[in-house]
MIVEXNU-314360 format. One line per 10 residues: number of its first residue (from 1); for each residue x, y, z of N, C-alpha, C, O. Coordinates in steps of 0.001 Angstrom, whole numbers, plus 500000, padded with zeros to 6 digits. Layout:
<recs>
NUM> X:Y:Z:X:Y:Z:X:Y:Z:X:Y:Z ~ ...
</recs>
This chain:
<recs>
1> 090633:610063:050561:089626:609007:050539:089270:608613:051969:090149:608412:052807 ~ 087976:608506:052234:087522:608176:053571:087852:606729:053920:088112:605908:053041 ~ 087837:606440:055189:088152:605096:055669:087023:604129:055359:085850:604497:055422 ~ 087371:602900:055026:086367:601884:054746:085672:601477:056038:086298:601431:057097 ~ 084377:601183:055951:083593:600797:057131:082727:599593:056793:082466:599306:055625 ~ 082287:598897:057826:081354:597790:057661:079942:598368:057621:079455:598890:058623 ~ 079287:598275:056472:077911:598751:056359:076926:597721:056894:075902:598066:057483 ~ 077258:596437:056677:076403:595345:057134:077277:594126:057380:077891:593602:056450 ~ 077336:593677:058618:078155:592506:058950:077348:591250:058628:076866:590554:059522 ~ 077213:590977:057331:076280:589962:056850:076773:588536:057026:075968:587607:057081
11> 078101:588348:057118:078685:587006:057177:078172:586128:056034:077831:584962:056234 ~ 078126:586705:054841:077629:585993:053662:078595:584895:053244:079812:585076:053275 ~ 078041:583763:052856:078878:582687:052336:079551:583124:051034:080754:582936:050855 ~ 078770:583705:050135:079305:584202:048873:078502:585440:048463:077664:585386:047562 ~ 078777:586555:049146:078110:587810:048826:078539:588302:047457:079723:588262:047120 ~ 077580:588765:046666:077860:589168:045285:076782:590129:044788:075817:590439:045485 ~ 076991:590590:043539:075966:591292:042778:075370:592534:043385:074161:592721:043248 ~ 076132:593423:044062:075511:594609:044648:074973:595546:043564:075613:595751:042533 ~ 073807:596102:043808:073207:597041:042863:072306:598006:043626:071426:597590:044380 ~ 072536:599291:043422:071771:600326:044111:070513:600666:043317:070593:600996:042134
21> 069350:600586:043967:068086:601008:043364:067841:602457:043765:067451:602740:044898 ~ 068074:603377:042819:067973:604809:043122:066543:605239:043387:066322:606294:043982 ~ 065562:604448:042959:064166:604795:043213:063787:604523:044664:063089:605322:045286 ~ 064242:603405:045197:063873:602986:046546:064959:603267:047574:064731:603140:048777 ~ 066155:603654:047090:067297:603932:047957:067636:602730:048831:067821:602842:050042 ~ 067709:601584:048176:068127:600353:048837:069207:599694:047995:069331:599953:046798 ~ 069985:598836:048646:071014:598066:047962:070548:596623:047843:070292:595962:048850 ~ 070438:596139:046618:070197:594723:046393:071551:594005:046346:072534:594547:045840 ~ 071587:592805:046869:072767:591963:046741:072347:590514:046912:071244:590236:047383 ~ 073217:589593:046531:072865:588182:046621:073920:587429:047428:075094:587797:047450
31> 073470:586370:048086:074368:585371:048676:074162:584124:047833:073201:583380:048028 ~ 075074:583904:046893:074860:582905:045846:074597:581519:046418:073595:580886:046083 ~ 075484:581051:047270:075393:579673:047762:074276:579480:048774:073813:578358:048979 ~ 073838:580563:049410:072714:580476:050347:071372:580643:049646:070324:580533:050281 ~ 071395:580910:048331:070179:581025:047505:069339:582246:047879:068115:582219:047755 ~ 069986:583304:048333:069232:584439:048874:069434:585727:048085:070552:586080:047711 ~ 068329:586416:047843:068340:587779:047338:068083:588708:048519:067073:588571:049209 ~ 068983:589646:048751:068883:590544:049896:068465:591951:049462:068788:592407:048366 ~ 067743:592616:050353:067381:594029:050187:067845:594757:051441:067295:594560:052525 ~ 068861:595599:051282:069457:596294:052422:069138:597782:052351:069401:598440:051345
41> 068563:598304:053445:068251:599731:053553:069287:600379:054465:069200:600231:055684 ~ 070261:601091:053912:071297:601687:054761:070758:602731:055740:071358:602960:056790 ~ 069646:603357:055408:069096:604395:056283:068596:603816:057598:068681:604472:058637 ~ 068076:602597:057563:067532:601965:058769:068431:600845:059290:068309:600430:060442 ~ 069332:600360:058437:070163:599225:058809:069467:597888:058658:070023:596852:059022 ~ 068242:597899:058118:067475:596660:057977:067868:595941:056692:067910:596535:055614 ~ 068152:594664:056830:068478:593814:055687:067534:592625:055709:067520:591859:056673 ~ 066757:592468:054668:065870:591307:054589:066228:590495:053354:066835:591005:052412 ~ 065838:589213:053373:066201:588368:052243:065041:587480:051833:064111:587226:052598 ~ 065138:587015:050579:064182:586075:050013:064969:584869:049528:065915:585018:048754
51> 064596:583685:049970:065227:582449:049527:064575:582037:048209:063377:581758:048168 ~ 065361:581999:047134:064806:581681:045819:064999:580211:045435:064650:579806:044327 ~ 065558:579413:046359:065560:577972:046181:066678:577380:045367:066730:576164:045181 ~ 067583:578217:044870:068711:577717:044077:069752:578823:043988:069452:579972:044310 ~ 070981:578500:043555:071996:579548:043438:071545:580703:042556:071022:580502:041459 ~ 071757:581918:043056:071379:583136:042324:072627:583991:042174:073223:584406:043168 ~ 073027:584259:040925:074285:584943:040681:074187:586436:040502:075124:587161:040835 ~ 073050:586924:039974:072960:588343:039641:071508:588766:039554:070599:587936:039543 ~ 071305:590073:039494:069953:590620:039433:069962:591985:038773:071010:592606:038593 ~ 068763:592437:038417:068560:593789:037905:067137:594213:038223:066218:593404:038094
61> 066926:595457:038635:065562:595930:038890:064789:596125:037592:065350:596517:036569 ~ 063501:595846:037654:062597:596070:036524:061800:597350:036760:061755:597867:037876 ~ 061182:597846:035713:060420:599087:035812:059205:598957:036725:058759:599937:037323 ~ 058666:597719:036829:057469:597516:037654:057798:597279:039121:056896:597036:039923 ~ 059074:597345:039484:059462:597158:040881:059934:595775:041221:060503:595565:042292 ~ 059713:594810:040329:060228:593460:040537:061712:593407:040197:062313:594412:039817 ~ 062289:592221:040339:063680:592009:039971:063783:590939:038888:062990:589998:038842 ~ 064765:591103:038033:065163:590067:037098:066357:589347:037702:067263:589989:038234 ~ 066371:588012:037624:067426:587217:038245:068140:586351:037215:067565:585956:036201 ~ 069415:586064:037502:070155:585021:036808:070394:583893:037785:071157:584052:038739
71> 069757:582756:037566:069789:581620:038484:070611:580473:037897:071178:580596:036812 ~ 070667:579369:038617:071308:578189:038045:070494:577677:036872:071057:577135:035920 ~ 069175:577839:036924:068298:577341:035859:067844:578444:034920:066761:578357:034343 ~ 068653:579476:034760:068352:580488:033750:067786:581775:034321:067926:582074:035507 ~ 067140:582530:033438:066572:583824:033812:065196:583644:034450:064422:582766:034068 ~ 064912:584505:035441:063635:584447:036137:063300:585837:036664:064161:586716:036696 ~ 062061:586034:037074:061668:587269:037741:061321:586960:039190:060906:585849:039522 ~ 061497:587955:040038:061185:587814:041463:060304:588961:041907:060672:590125:041749 ~ 059142:588647:042460:058290:589628:043126:058841:589782:044546:058692:588880:045371 ~ 059469:590909:044828:060167:591048:046105:059212:591230:047284:059639:591169:048437
81> 057937:591452:047012:056960:591537:048107:056428:590154:048474:056346:589812:049654 ~ 056066:589360:047466:055492:588040:047736:056533:586935:047785:056290:585872:048358 ~ 057708:587185:047177:058732:586154:047095:058517:585176:045965:059213:584165:045877 ~ 057554:585465:045092:057236:584561:044000:058282:584652:042892:058643:585742:042449 ~ 058764:583485:042452:059749:583401:041372:059071:582831:040130:058401:581800:040193 ~ 059252:583509:039010:058684:583035:037742:059813:582823:036744:060516:583767:036386 ~ 059983:581603:036304:061068:581283:035387:060709:581733:033971:059565:581617:033532 ~ 061731:582254:033266:061524:582790:031927:062136:581890:030858:061417:581317:030039 ~ 063452:581766:030866:064135:581016:029820:065510:580576:030332:066161:581298:031087 ~ 065936:579396:029917:067240:578878:030328:068072:578579:029078:067858:577558:028425
91> 069014:579459:028744:069822:579225:027544:070835:578103:027710:071465:577696:026734 ~ 071005:577591:028931:071953:576503:029166:071274:575310:029831:071838:574671:030720 ~ 070058:575024:029387:069349:573866:029933:070100:572570:029661:069919:571574:030362 ~ 070946:572596:028632:071735:571414:028272:073016:571307:029088:073781:570357:028926 ~ 073252:572294:029977:074455:572306:030812:074043:572434:032283:074198:573504:032871 ~ 073525:571367:032879:072997:571453:034248:074041:571752:035311:073692:572140:036426 ~ 075321:571577:034982:076370:571868:035956:076892:573293:035838:077867:573650:036500 ~ 076259:574107:035009:076579:575530:034936:075543:576335:035708:074411:575893:035903 ~ 075947:577521:036142:075002:578467:036740:075356:579876:036270:076473:580141:035826 ~ 074371:580775:036381:074663:582166:036081:075501:582773:037198:075353:582428:038370
101> 076377:583677:036807:077250:584362:037741:076925:585857:037697:075827:586252:038091 ~ 077835:586681:037234:077616:588121:037272:076748:588585:036102:076699:587932:035060 ~ 076067:589712:036283:075236:590269:035226:074878:591719:035509:074926:592169:036654 ~ 074516:592451:034451:074213:593876:034594:073487:594362:033344:073651:593793:032265 ~ 072684:595413:033492:071980:595998:032349:072866:597001:031621:073612:597759:032241 ~ 072767:596990:030298:073490:597967:029498:072678:599268:029418:071582:599330:029975 ~ 073186:600305:028742:072480:601601:028737:071063:601566:028178:070269:602458:028478 ~ 070726:600566:027377:069376:600450:026823:068511:599460:027598:067412:599124:027156 ~ 068989:598995:028735:068185:598111:029568:068208:596658:029168:067384:595879:029647 ~ 069131:596265:028301:069326:594844:028021:070128:594233:029171:071052:594861:029689
111> 069776:593014:029566:070458:592368:030688:071515:591418:030163:071211:590410:029526 ~ 072777:591763:030447:073914:590931:030075:074312:590090:031288:074542:590628:032371 ~ 074392:588797:031109:074754:587922:032220:075497:586712:031681:075169:586184:030618 ~ 076505:586281:032430:077322:585159:032000:077293:584027:033000:076814:584173:034124 ~ 077810:582905:032571:077745:581688:033369:079130:581214:033783:080148:581795:033409 ~ 079137:580156:034556:080368:579477:034965:080024:578034:035284:078879:577711:035600 ~ 081024:577172:035198:080842:575767:035534:081019:575574:037032:081977:576079:037619 ~ 080104:574851:037647:080251:574521:039070:081476:573649:039300:082007:573600:040410 ~ 081922:572966:038264:083097:572099:038349:084349:572777:037798:085395:572146:037644 ~ 084226:574087:037499:085334:574900:036988:085920:574321:035690:087134:574331:035491
121> 085055:573826:034827:085496:573319:033537:085871:574502:032649:085046:575381:032398 ~ 087091:574523:032186:087598:575649:031414:086865:575788:030080:086686:574809:029356 ~ 086442:577020:029764:085835:577326:028475:084438:576809:028264:083951:576792:027134 ~ 083766:576379:029343:082439:575760:029185:081284:576730:029401:080121:576327:029367 ~ 081596:578005:029622:080567:578993:029927:080426:580001:028786:081192:579988:027822 ~ 079417:580881:028924:079126:581865:027882:078602:583151:028494:078257:583204:029675 ~ 078550:584185:027669:077944:585465:028036:076721:585670:027157:076786:585517:025937 ~ 075593:586020:027797:074326:586186:027095:073798:587602:027258:074190:588333:028167 ~ 072895:587971:026347:072217:589258:026412:070720:589013:026275:070259:588505:025254 ~ 069959:589380:027316:068508:589216:027335:067856:590570:027063:068023:591509:027841
131> 067121:590668:025971:066454:591914:025604:065114:592050:026312:064620:591102:026921 ~ 064534:593239:026222:063263:593505:026883:062127:592633:026393:061166:592399:027126 ~ 062224:592137:025141:061187:591246:024618:061463:589786:024966:060795:588883:024462 ~ 062459:589561:025836:062831:588244:026361:063476:587334:025323:063467:586112:025476 ~ 064033:587919:024271:064866:587138:023373:066294:587140:023906:066755:588136:024465 ~ 066991:586017:023730:068346:585851:024246:069322:585705:023085:069079:584954:022140 ~ 070426:586435:023173:071520:586272:022214:072757:585779:022953:073047:586233:024060 ~ 073479:584857:022345:074768:584427:022879:075829:585374:022347:076039:585464:021137 ~ 076501:586084:023254:077453:587115:022854:078897:586627:022854:079698:587049:022020 ~ 079232:585733:023792:080576:585166:023857:080470:583703:024264:079610:583336:025064
141> 081346:582870:023713:081463:581484:024141:082914:581239:024571:083771:582112:024433 ~ 083166:580053:025085:084518:579723:025519:084951:580442:026785:086146:580574:027050 ~ 083986:580907:027567:084250:581618:028816:084451:580593:029935:083879:579504:029891 ~ 085258:580940:030929:085446:580047:032072:084654:580526:033289:083817:579783:033802 ~ 084899:581749:033761:084121:582324:034871:083708:583731:034458:084475:584682:034609 ~ 082493:583856:033939:082007:585160:033491:081779:586058:034699:081133:585659:035668 ~ 082315:587276:034632:082241:588150:035796:081925:589593:035413:080976:589833:034666 ~ 082707:590565:035911:082337:591970:035861:082034:592537:034481:082631:592147:033477 ~ 081082:593475:034466:080657:594172:033253:080549:595658:033541:080199:596057:034652 ~ 080849:596479:032541:080659:597937:032658:080653:598537:031258:081247:597991:030328
151> 079964:599683:031128:079906:600406:029863:080452:601812:030067:080193:602446:031090 ~ 081202:602291:029094:081828:603607:029201:080770:604707:029185:079688:604514:028631 ~ 081071:605860:029788:080099:606952:029824:079634:607402:028436:078500:607856:028288 ~ 080492:607284:027418:080090:607687:026064:079358:606580:025313:078993:606750:024150 ~ 079143:605436:025984:078388:604302:025442:079021:603706:024181:078322:603153:023333 ~ 080313:603819:024067:080998:603282:022890:081876:602080:023210:082415:601440:022308 ~ 082018:601776:024500:082862:600653:024897:082151:599814:025960:081387:600332:026773 ~ 082420:598517:025934:081980:597614:026991:083206:596938:027572:084076:596469:026839 ~ 083269:596891:028893:084363:596244:029598:083857:594933:030200:082706:594836:030626 ~ 084729:593933:030228:084286:592594:030615:085426:591809:031259:086586:591922:030862
161> 085063:591009:032267:086025:590161:032966:085621:588697:032851:084521:588311:033246 ~ 086520:587892:032308:086502:586445:032499:087615:586201:033512:088796:586316:033183 ~ 087242:585869:034732:088206:585825:035832:089440:584986:035503:090560:585355:035855 ~ 089230:583865:034832:090340:582967:034540:091394:583602:033640:092547:583173:033643 ~ 091009:584626:032867:091946:585275:031949:092853:586274:032655:093843:586729:032082 ~ 092517:586619:033910:093357:587507:034723:093484:588909:034101:094518:589564:034237 ~ 092416:589359:033414:092488:590664:032763:091094:591244:032563:090087:590555:032722 ~ 091058:592529:032211:089832:593209:031815:089891:593435:030307:090821:594063:029801 ~ 088900:592922:029604:088816:593106:028161:087934:594308:027838:087059:594673:028624 ~ 088168:594917:026684:087339:596025:026213:086878:595700:024796:087649:595209:023972
171> 085604:595984:024533:085009:595781:023225:084515:597116:022674:084168:598015:023440 ~ 084483:597245:021379:083709:598311:020753:082239:597921:020891:081875:596769:020656 ~ 081401:598876:021269:080009:598589:021621:079087:599534:020861:079327:600741:020813 ~ 078032:598980:020269:077033:599772:019544:075764:599813:020370:075069:598804:020493 ~ 075459:600954:020929:074353:601055:021878:073011:600761:021221:072118:600214:021868 ~ 072855:601110:019957:071554:600921:019301:071190:599445:019151:070023:599072:019267 ~ 072184:598617:018896:071930:597202:018635:072414:596272:019742:071969:595129:019839 ~ 073327:596766:020574:073935:595913:021585:075051:595045:021056:075526:594157:021764 ~ 075482:595275:019831:076555:594471:019253:077903:594847:019860:078129:596002:020223 ~ 078794:593863:019968:080162:594086:020434:081137:593537:019404:080824:592591:018680
181> 082322:594138:019344:083325:593709:018374:084701:594162:018848:084816:594882:019839 ~ 085737:593738:018140:087109:594191:018351:087575:594021:019811:087977:594983:020466 ~ 087512:592808:020283:087959:592548:021661:089464:592761:021781:090239:592288:020949 ~ 089865:593476:022822:091290:593654:023125:091444:593769:024636:090450:593843:025357 ~ 092674:593784:025116:092949:593848:026554:093090:595295:026994:093904:596044:026455 ~ 092279:595684:027990:092425:597022:028574:093589:597035:029558:094431:597932:029514 ~ 093640:596042:030447:094751:595887:031383:094662:594515:032027:093607:593880:032021 ~ 095768:594066:032577:095840:592782:033263:096009:592998:034762:096582:593999:035193 ~ 095511:592060:035543:095648:592098:036997:096796:591171:037394:096761:589984:037068 ~ 097798:591676:038079:098904:590806:038514:098390:589693:039422:097633:589976:040351
191> 098772:588447:039189:098312:587346:040043:098609:587570:041516:097901:587044:042374 ~ 099637:588336:041821:099961:588621:043216:098881:589441:043906:098838:589497:045135 ~ 098000:590082:043123:096907:590888:043682:095578:590137:043701:094533:590735:043958 ~ 095611:588840:043433:094376:588068:043412:093772:588000:042018:094430:588324:041030 ~ 092515:587575:041947:091832:587380:040674:090756:588455:040470:090034:588782:041411 ~ 090640:589007:039255:089603:590010:039009:088218:589381:039065:087982:588324:038481 ~ 087306:590038:039771:085963:589500:039981:084938:590498:039446:084892:590742:038240 ~ 084127:591070:040311:083132:592038:039869:083755:593397:039568:084918:593645:039886 ~ 082958:594279:038945:083517:595553:038472:082403:596573:038324:081251:596227:038059 ~ 082771:597852:038504:081856:598948:038206:082665:600094:037602:083889:600018:037496
201> 081963:601151:037211:082605:602291:036565:082097:603575:037207:080940:603646:037620 ~ 082955:604593:037292:082534:605860:037885:082245:606890:036789:082407:606607:035601 ~ 081817:608086:037202:081405:609091:036229:082576:609628:035412:082370:610264:034378 ~ 083792:609380:035864:084976:609802:035110:085442:608730:034126:086429:608921:033416 ~ 084734:607612:034085:085100:606532:033176:086189:605621:033701:086745:604824:032945 ~ 086504:605722:034987:087501:604837:035597:086817:603573:036120:085694:603616:036623 ~ 087516:602460:035990:086976:601172:036404:087419:600806:037813:088558:601056:038207 ~ 086494:600208:038569:086766:599710:039909:086605:598201:039883:085541:597690:039532 ~ 087663:597487:040255:087703:596034:040136:087878:595404:041516:088752:595807:042283 ~ 087040:594412:041827:087172:593648:043069:088169:592514:042858:088195:591886:041800
211> 088990:592258:043879:090047:591247:043777:089750:590065:044699:089899:590162:045917 ~ 089326:588946:044099:089137:587707:044855:090509:587171:045259:091379:586972:044412 ~ 090693:586944:046540:091983:586481:047026:093009:587579:047183:094154:587315:047550 ~ 092609:588815:046907:093534:589942:046987:093193:590957:048053:093993:591851:048330 ~ 092001:590838:048668:091630:591728:049764:091631:593199:049397:092074:594037:050183 ~ 091138:593521:048206:091193:594918:047773:090209:595190:046643:089694:594278:045997 ~ 089969:596486:046430:089325:596992:045223:090285:597997:044608:090795:598873:045306 ~ 090533:597882:043323:091470:598788:042658:090737:599655:041638:089727:599244:041065 ~ 091261:600859:041422:090712:601788:040425:091707:601905:039272:092907:602079:039488 ~ 091193:601807:038044:092042:601776:036850:091582:602783:035815:090388:603038:035653
221> 092551:603347:035120:092282:604136:033926:092346:603170:032745:093439:602742:032374 ~ 091201:602811:032138:091239:601782:031088:091887:602254:029792:092352:601433:029001 ~ 091922:603556:029565:092557:604058:028345:094070:603900:028412:094714:603576:027415 ~ 094624:604128:029585:096075:604037:029751:096506:602689:030306:097697:602382:030323 ~ 095546:601875:030763:095888:600592:031361:096677:600738:032640:097576:599947:032924 ~ 096334:601765:033418:097149:602130:034575:096301:602118:035843:095202:602672:035869 ~ 096818:601483:036893:096136:601506:038183:096399:602849:038858:097539:603309:038924 ~ 095323:603479:039363:095460:604816:039932:095015:604906:041385:095217:605940:042021 ~ 094419:603856:041924:094028:603864:043337:093832:602437:043805:093658:601518:043005 ~ 093862:602272:045115:093761:600951:045710:093107:601082:047079:093532:601904:047891
231> 092085:600287:047343:091406:600286:048640:091569:598909:049258:091107:597915:048697 ~ 092214:598845:050396:092331:597575:051106:091032:597270:051835:090441:598140:052474 ~ 090602:596023:051727:089350:595562:052325:089687:594509:053379:090482:593610:053103 ~ 089105:594592:054582:089422:593620:055636:088723:592273:055443:088097:591741:056360 ~ 088843:591747:054245:088329:590421:053894:089128:589967:052677:089284:590745:051736 ~ 089637:588744:052661:090508:588333:051554:089790:588144:050225:090350:588431:049166 ~ 088547:587660:050278:087832:587350:049048:086785:588428:048765:085640:588341:049209 ~ 087207:589433:048020:086353:590556:047651:085721:590227:046305:086422:589850:045365 ~ 084399:590369:046206:083682:589818:045061:083180:590853:044065:083220:590609:042859 ~ 082708:592004:044542:082168:592986:043609:082008:594329:044317:082222:594448:045523
241> 081625:595332:043536:081422:596663:044098:080420:597426:043246:080264:597151:042056 ~ 079742:598387:043866:078737:599192:043171:078584:600524:043876:078614:600597:045104 ~ 078422:601568:043093:078159:602874:043679:076698:602986:044089:075807:602432:043446 ~ 076477:603718:045180:075126:603916:045666:075055:605113:046592:075933:605975:046588 ~ 073998:605151:047383:073747:606287:048255:072934:607350:047533:072870:607347:046304 ~ 072309:608261:048276:071470:609300:047670:072195:610136:046627:071573:610632:045688 ~ 073510:610296:046785:074287:611110:045851:075227:610267:044985:076089:610809:044293 ~ 075061:608952:045025:075876:608018:044232:077374:608191:044500:078200:607983:043611 ~ 077713:608575:045731:079121:608804:046079:079642:607805:047095:080709:608007:047674 ~ 078905:606734:047316:079318:605670:048235:079583:604398:047441:078771:604002:046605
251> 080709:603766:047701:081054:602518:047034:080762:601370:047997:081379:601261:049057 ~ 079813:600518:047613:079480:599333:048403:080265:598148:047849:080350:597954:046636 ~ 080833:597363:048754:081743:596282:048378:081265:594984:049035:081058:594939:050248 ~ 081093:593936:048237:080665:592645:048769:081867:591721:048950:082915:591911:048333 ~ 081692:590723:049805:082777:589781:050094:082205:588417:050450:080994:588250:050592 ~ 083105:587442:050591:082689:586058:050843:083373:585503:052078:084552:585758:052321 ~ 082618:584743:052852:083127:584094:054062:083330:582603:053844:084174:581976:054483 ~ 082541:582046:052926:082469:580602:052766:083776:579878:052553:083995:578841:053178 ~ 084665:580377:051693:085890:579610:051417:086874:579534:052573:087804:578729:052526 ~ 086699:580345:053606:087672:580403:054692:087464:579275:055700:086329:578905:056002
261> 088564:578734:056216:088463:577768:057299:088321:578525:058622:088266:579755:058642 ~ 088266:577784:059711:088031:578421:061006:089129:579416:061358:088856:580478:061918 ~ 090369:579072:061031:091469:579991:061305:091320:581264:060477:091549:582366:060974 ~ 090937:581105:059213:090755:582265:058356:089621:583160:058827:089715:584385:058756 ~ 088559:582549:059304:087430:583328:059807:087789:584051:061099:087282:585138:061376 ~ 088659:583442:061878:089109:584098:063107:089989:585303:062788:089898:586339:063447 ~ 090842:585160:061770:091735:586267:061385:091009:587362:060627:091443:588514:060619 ~ 089885:586997:059980:089119:587966:059181:087657:587934:059624:086798:587435:058897 ~ 087373:588465:060818:086019:588343:061377:084929:589019:060552:083753:588681:060693 ~ 085302:589975:059686:084298:590666:058878:084198:590109:057459:083525:590702:056616
271> 084853:588987:057181:084695:588347:055881:083219:588023:055664:082550:587519:056568 ~ 082718:588309:054478:081299:588127:054189:080464:589359:054460:079248:589334:054275 ~ 081102:590451:054898:080380:591691:055171:080149:592492:053892:080765:592241:052856 ~ 079245:593461:053997:079090:594506:052984:079838:595720:053519:079510:596237:054587 ~ 080833:596168:052782:081638:597312:053198:081208:598562:052422:080578:598479:051368 ~ 081567:599706:052975:081218:600982:052325:082368:601961:052494:082987:602036:053556 ~ 082646:602707:051436:083670:603741:051474:083221:604878:050559:082540:604649:049560 ~ 083606:606095:050906:083334:607249:050043:084653:607618:049346:085512:608264:049946 ~ 084810:607210:048088:086113:607328:047429:086400:608695:046822:087467:608893:046242 ~ 085467:609649:046942:085728:610980:046407:085338:611149:044958:085704:612141:044328
281> 084588:610177:044411:084084:610256:043045:082699:609611:043029:082407:608731:043839 ~ 081872:610044:042124:080516:609503:042040:080433:608390:041003:081226:608322:040064 ~ 079457:607528:041203:079149:606511:040212:077985:606941:039345:077529:608083:039409 ~ 077513:606014:038538:076415:606282:037613:075242:605373:037955:075433:604221:038346 ~ 074022:605897:037805:072841:605077:038050:072792:603903:037079:073066:604053:035888 ~ 072440:602740:037605:072327:601564:036763:070964:601544:036070:069944:601777:036719 ~ 070931:601270:034774:069647:601231:034053:068744:600123:034575:069213:599122:035117 ~ 067438:600321:034401:066447:599305:034728:066326:598346:033546:066574:598723:032401 ~ 065943:597104:033837:065711:596140:032755:064529:596608:031917:063507:597047:032443 ~ 064689:596506:030621:063695:597058:029680:062451:596208:029559:061490:596626:028913
291> 062433:595029:030158:061271:594147:030018:060424:594075:031260:059415:593369:031279
</recs>
């Protein structure tokens, strides 16, 4: 496995939601607390951002070139050229202290995104599924911090992280309808390794999990519940990861600088950076939002 490198020394307060757009060969990512959607071009090193005016937890590219966003006030679209934000629907308008956190499109282009309480109220969040016709279904309730999502290569399983549960759950998944059932534990993350945050999957069906407070990304075999690789990251709060690059063989890793005090920032000068490593396995292209 190649050595990890700093792809972009972003110094993000809360870098999250990396997603590779294979059409444009750019990496989208968000700085949640800074209210920014970023577009990073690794070929040129140019990173530009759009301030969307409120916390933004996740995104997905649309077929028309725009982005779909999960904001504090619900789902919205973003014209990345003009910066115009158009609000669509807020399934938690009755919960103003919640915001959207992680989200991702399933194999049919439905956007799955979950919420969390800004006050860390246990069980007050949910996981939603937004279809291409802009109808919303509530898929899970009683969530605390909705986080990583991934679907198996055979499209029969969905993997999911509620960070507070300290584990990765697996569901039986029906691709035609988007229904999930039979929740069980794929594996647990030892508290000594931090908290499970964002997640992605490679072409071999292995899961890659970011460890908040653990300074690492780990690779797991979900069928056996066994950790098979570990990448140390020079930042304690690792938030998410996504495969990208022209050949989908580069793992981009986001991190956060905000929670660290001055001493912590001095000891971890690259906290908040976007890191990159070539782990020797390819990822899978992320579907576009169907709407």
